[in-house]
C-alpha positions, 0 to 999 in steps of 0.5 A: 500500500502507498503511504497517503499524502499529507495535505499541506496548507499555508497559514496566512498569519506566519506564512508557514506551510503546515499539516492541514489538521494543525491549522484552523479554517476560516470560511466565508459562507455562501450567505457572506458570513465569516466564521471559524470552521472547526470541522474544515468541511463547511461550504464556502471559500476558506483560508487557514491560520495557525492556532495562535492569536499572534497569527490571527492578529498579523493576518488581520493587520495585513488584511490577509483574511479579507484578501483570501476570502475576497470579502470585507471582515469586521473587527468584531468577527476577528475578535470572535475568532480570537476568543475561540483560539488558545492563548499564545504561550510566548514562543513566537 
């Protein structure tokens, strides 16, 4: 049996390529709502980010989330997603 390929995705915060399962998906649903997708299977345009608030803040500051999703993202949505991410432990 062939070994399965491990799907890789790039974090929009730190620009590092990582295993898809290590990252969190942010999705713009067909209705236009931006939210976190823990299952990774929601319909819509998605982008990936590390499970660190520092990566989310860097992506929001550089407007990378908006560019990836091709949709404006309000600061309230960014705060809502940040609340669901674990605290950084200073290893950045």
